[in-house]
N, C-alpha and C positions, 0 to 999 in steps of 0.2 A: 508397358513396353509396346513399342510399335513393331509391326511386322517389317521384315527387311525388304520384301519384294511383294507388292500387292498382287502381281500376276501369278505368284507361286501358290496362292490359296485358291485352288480350283479342285473340283472333283477329280479331274484327270490327273493332276499332279499328286493328289492324295493316293489314288489307286496305283500310280507309278511307285510311290513310296512303299506301298504294301508289297508290290512285286519285287522291289529292289532291296528292301531293308528289313521288313518285318519277318521274324523267324517263326514260321508256322510249323506245325507238326513237331514241335520241340519244346523242351523245358530247360530253363537255365539253372543248372545244378553244378556246384563245385567249380564255379568260375567259367563254365563253358556251356554252349548249347548242346543238348543231348536229344537225339531223335526219339520221339515217342512211337514205339512199335505197337501194333495191335497185338493183344494177347493171342497165344496159340489157341487154335480152335478146340483143343481138348482140355483147356484149363477152366477153373471155376469162374474166372473173370470174363471169359469169352461171351457167355450168354447175356451178361448185363452191359457189355461194353459196346457203345456205338462208335465205330471207327471213324466216322465223319461227323464233324460239327460245323454247321454253316454260320457265317458271320454276315449280317445284313446291313444294307444301306437303308436306314429308317425313312429316308425321304421317298424312296421308290418301292421299298419292300423287296428289292432284288438282292441276290447273293453277291457279296463282294469277294469272299474267299471261303475256302473250306479247310478246316484244320482238324488235328486230332487233339483230344484232351487227355490229361494225365490220369493215371490210376494210382492205387495204393503202392504200386511198385516204385513210381517216381517219388512218392512221399517218403518212403523208407530211405531211398538214396539221398534225398535232400536233408532229412533229419541227420543221417550219418555225416554228411558234409558239414552241416551247421555245428554239429557236436564236435567234430574234429577241429573246426576253425575257432571255436569259442575260447579255449585257453589262451591262445595268442591274441585274438582280437580284443578280448575283455581287458587285457593288460597293455594294449597299444596306447601310446601316449595320447592324451587328450588333443594336443595340437595336431597330431597325425590324423585322428578321426575327423577333426574339424576340416582338415585340408581335403579329405575325401568328400565331405558334404559340400564344400565350396566347389569342388571339381564337378560334382553332379549338377549343381546349379549352373555352372559355366557351360557345361556341355549341353544342357537343356536350352540355354540361351542360344547357342550356336545352331540348334535344331528347332528353334522356336516355330517356324512356319510349318515344318513337317509335323510336329506334334499337334499344332492347332488343326491342320488339315485332317489328320487321322481322327481327332476328336469329333470334328464336324461330320466326317464321313460315317463313322461307326456309332456315334451317339445321337447325332441329329442336331446338336447345338448350333445356334447361329454363330457366325464367326466371332463377333464381339464377345460373346459369352465364353467361347473356347479360348480366346486370347486372355481373358481374365483368369481362367482356370490355370493355364500354363504359367502365367505370371505369378499366381498365388503359390503354385507348387514350388517354383524357383525361390520365391521369398521364404518359404518354409524351410527349405534346406539351408539357406543362408542364416536364417534366424537361429536354428539349433546349432550351427557351426559357431556362431557368436556366443550363444548361451552356455554351451558346454565349456568354452574357454574361460568364461567369466565365473563359473562355479568354483568355489574354493575346494581344493583337494581335501584339506582338513579344516575344521572350524572348532574353536574352543567353546565348550558348553559350561556356563556358570553353574556352580553347585554351592551348597551350604557347608560343604566340608572343606576346610582350608588345607588339609593335608592330601587331598585327592585332586587329580587332574583328569578331566573327561574330554575326550576328543570325538568328533563326529566326522564320518566320511560316507561316501556312497559307493555302492557296488551295482553292477548291472543285474537285472532280474534273471537273465539266463537266455535260453533259446526260445524265440518267440514265433508264434503262428499269427500272421496278420491276414485278415480276410476282409477284402474291401468290396464295395458295391459298384454298380454300373453307372450311377447317376453323375458322379464326378470323377471320372478316370483321371489318374495322375494326382489329383488334389488329395483325396482321402488317402491314397498311397503315401504321399509326402507327409501327411499329418501323422501317420504311424511310423513310417520307415525312418524319417529324419531323426526323431527323438530316440528311437530304438538303437540306431547306429551311433548316435552321439553318446548314449549311455554305455555302449560297449556290448550290446546284445548282438547275437547272430539271429538270422531271420529266415523263415519260410513265408513267402508272400503268395497268396492266392488271389489274383485279380478276378473280377467277374468274367465268366466265359462269354457274356453278352458283348462286352466292350474290350476285347483283348488287343485290338490293333494298336491303340496308343500306349497301352500298358506294357506290351512286349518290347517296345523300344527301349525300356529301362535296362534290359539285359545287355543290349549293345552299348549303352552308356556306361554301365558298370565295367564292361570289358575294356572300353576305351580309356577309362581312368585307372585301370589296373587295380581295382578293388581286390584285396586278397580273396582267394578262392574259398568258397563255402560260407562267406559272411552273409551273402544274400542269395537266396534260391527262389526262383520264380516258377510257380506251378500253375499253368493254365488248366483249370479243371472245374468240374461241377460240384454238386453237394457231396458226392462220395469222397472227393479229395479233401474238402473242408472237414468232414467227419473224421477222416483218417488223421488229419493234422491235430484236431482238438482232442482226440482220444489217445494220442501217442504218449507213452510214458516218459519220453525224453523231452517233451515240450514243457517249458516252465510257465509260459504266459500265453494267453490268447487275447487278441484284440479284434473285435468283430464289429462291423457296421452293417446294418441291414434291418430286416423286418423283426417284429417282436416274436412272431411264431418261430423263426429260425433262432433268434436270440435265446429263447427259452431252451431250445435243444442244445445250443452251445453251452449255456450255463450248466445244464444237466451233465453234459459230457465232461466239462471242466471239473466237476465235483470229484470225479475219480482221480485221485492223485493230488487233490487240493491245489489245482493250478491257479495262478494269479489270472485275473480276468478284467477286461474292460469291454463294456458294451455301449454302443451308440445306436439307439433304436428309433422308434417311431415318434411322431409329433402330430399335434392338431392345434397348432399355435394360433393365438388370437392377435388381431390388430385392433386397437381401441382408438376410435376417432372421437375426440372430445368436441363439445359444443363450440369452442373458440377456434377450432382448427381451420386453416386455410383449405378450402375444399379442393381446389385444383391440385395443390401439393399433396393433399391426403390421397387423392385418386391415383396420383403417380406412385405413391408408396404402396397403396393397395395392389396396383397392377404389378409392380416389381416384386412384391412379396408372394404373389400367387401364380403369376404367369411366366416368370423367369424359369428357364429350363423346363418349360411346359408343365410347371407345377411339381416336377419330380425332385423335390427337395424335402428333406426330413424336417427342416425348420419352416417350411412354407406357411405363411400366415393365412391359413385357409378358413378361419372363422373371423368374420368382420363384425365388430361391435361398434355401432355408430349412435351418437346421441340423437334422440328422437327429434330434437328441434331442427337439425340440419339434414335429417335422413333423406327427405324427398329430393332436396337440391343435390345432395351427394350422389344419390342413385341415378339421377338424371345425367349428371356429368360423367359418372363412372360408366354408364351404359354406352355413351357416345365414344369415350376413350377406348373402351374394350372393343367395340365393334370396328374401330379404326386401326386396330393392331394389324400389322402385316404378318400374315401366317404363310410360311412357305419353306423353301429349301434353305438350309443353313448356309450354303455357299453363296446365296444371294445376299448382297450387302444390305438390301432394304428389309430383309426378314427380321422381325422382332420376336416371333415365337416359332420354333421349329416343331418337328413331329415328336411324338413319344418314341421311346427307344426301341420298342419291339411290338409285334402283333399281340403278344401276351399282355403287355401293359395297356395297349389300346383296348383290348377286351375287358381288362379290369376297370377302366374308366367307363366304358359302355355299360358295364354291369351297374355302376352307380347312377348312370343316366336312367336306366330302367327302374332302379329303386326309387329315384326321385319321382318318376311318373307314377309308380304304384303308390307312393306316399302323398301324391297330389301336391307336390311342392310348387311354389310360384317361381317360374323361371324368368329372370329379367332379360337374359340373353344367353344364347348358346344352347347347351343341352343335347348336342348331337355330335356324332363323328362325321368327318367330312367325306363326301363321296368322291374320293380321288385316290390315286396311287399313294402308297406310303401309310404311315401310322399317325394320322392327324385327327385331333379332336378340337372342337371349337372351345375357345375360352368361355367359361360358363359361370354365371352368377345366379344364385337362388336367394330370394328375399323372404323375410319372416319365417325362417326355418325353425320348427320346434326343436327344443333341446333333446327331445326323445328320438329325433330322426337319426337314422344310421349315417346320413351324410354329415350330421353335426358331430357325431361321436367317433366315427371311424376315419382312419387315414386313407384318403382316396389315392394319393400320390399321382395327381394329374391336375390339369388346369381347371379346378372346380372350387368355387368360393361359395360359402354359405354365410348368411348374415342374420343379425338380430339387432334390435334397437334397445337402448337403455335410457333411464331417466336421470341417474346420478352416478357418481364415481363408485360408490359402494356397490351398486348393482353391476356395473361394468367389471369390477374386480371379481365379484362372485361368479359372474358368467365366464370370465377368462379362466378362473381356477377350477371350474366345474368340468374337469376332464381327467381321464386316466393318464394323459401325457402332460409333460411340463418341460419342454425343451426350450422354447423361445417365445418371444412376444414383441409387439411393436406398439408404441403409443404416439399419437399425433395430437399435439396440443400447443397452443401459444404460450401457455403458462408452464415454464420449465420446472419450477419448484413443485407445482402440483403433479406434473408428469413423473418426476423423480419419486415423489411420495407414492404414487400408484405403482411404480416399478418395484418399490420395496415390498409391496403387498401382493404383487402378482407372482405366482409360483412358476419360475422359469429360470433356466441357467444362463440365458443371454437375452438381453432386452435392448431394443433400439428405440430411441426417442427422436422423432422427426428426421429419420434417416433410413436410407435403403439398407438392405441386409449385407452390410460390409462385415467380413470376418477377418480380423487381423491375426497374424501369427502370435502376437503377444497376448491375445485374449484367450483364456481357457474356454473350452467348448464341451458342453454336455448338459444333461438335464436332470430333473428329479422324477419321482414316480416311475412310470413304466417307460420313460424315455431313455433309461439306461443306467449304467454304473460307471463311475469314474469320469475323468476329463481328458480331453485332448487339447493340443496347442498350449502356448504359454509355458510358464514354469511348471504348471500341473502336468502338462503333456510329457515333459522330461521325467518328472517324478514317477509317472506311470511305468517307466521302464527301469527304475532304480529301487534299491532297498537301502535304507540307512543302516550304518554300522557304527557302533560306539566302542571306543577303547578307553579303559579306565586303568590308571596306574597311580602310584604314589608320587606326590609332588617332590 
């Protein structure tokens, strides 16, 4: 989708949108914005509550706005609203639920430039990446509107008993707690919210407190389309709010995207009450470049796989495996291409890689630069944070990295690529699979048949062959091992918010 007005995508216009339209100091509960009041000074919450939370422009490190975050008080109100809305919404006609999803998509289209601008401002993404994000979110709402209308209300199940008739249908899983990360605002929200609404669930949504600005626009959109009150409740909050959601006895399902450390806590909290759970966690994905690969194209795929969104992608192909026969030529080309990347302000149309999202994330990447120095790794290029305003790290490549290195085994979540060479496909597959994570992988090869055979042997939930990391609404998303539990997107994404029901009676 093309932006409607090139002049509207500026920092000034985005800041104006914040002032005019983003509801700060408020939670969206029971169909309306509710002011978040600081707890009284004599309450138990007062000591732990920070009344002001700053939202930053990652390009400059300056404060865009200050807001309040929710507490357990708002969680309780939201649960009650979602619980009250559930009986009606779960029985709403499929066609009506689909119409609301299409209305969300249409309203997002009308506000396309504003949503893109807020993403660039609050997240640091280059404009083109932010445009892709908003387009993907819109496509996701439309996809589930279509999918739910295509799903049969009842289907006949064949049995061996001639006198018995068996029917199958689907019911919503219930009240859902959706917890989304900061790296893809609006996108991960759509991946969870669209199928949940399609299935007939009611929702508590906790966007990341780091990137609230684009996420909070959703409340305005839901009001504009007159979604029934209580169906979706948006709670801007930190870890305390997430924990209150996941521990609440009236929550039936939790869907969480984020780090493994937090994912383990969420899984533990979900155990009480035996809640349904979906987890999309870490990755340390491999990109395998075979001996017959086109080197120029391979380098473009490598760069796209690790430096898009400044490497802040769970599926980032951060481990490069290249056949030893082309390694030197590939690294020569890759170094030049990497050093020619335009790093800068996301609002600059020439920018190809923007800043990291926060000072905390910049410090995380710097920690791994220090580890690389301590481990004596060979740095092909980069390896430093930039000495400038904002949260910028250099796109970085290390070569001949031992598989015992922390940079080889741990998720950096930044623009840091580690590499190894291999001698044959069997060694490449073994190296690719030697990880606690198994989310995604890429293969670059002129031999499609051989690449598909490799894909069958690589442990990963999503594999690209000779292609950038395109994720379609139709394709299931999720991994194996410690990359998570369950799937999002596709038919599997809808199934995550449904339970099958069977009805048996005499023929």
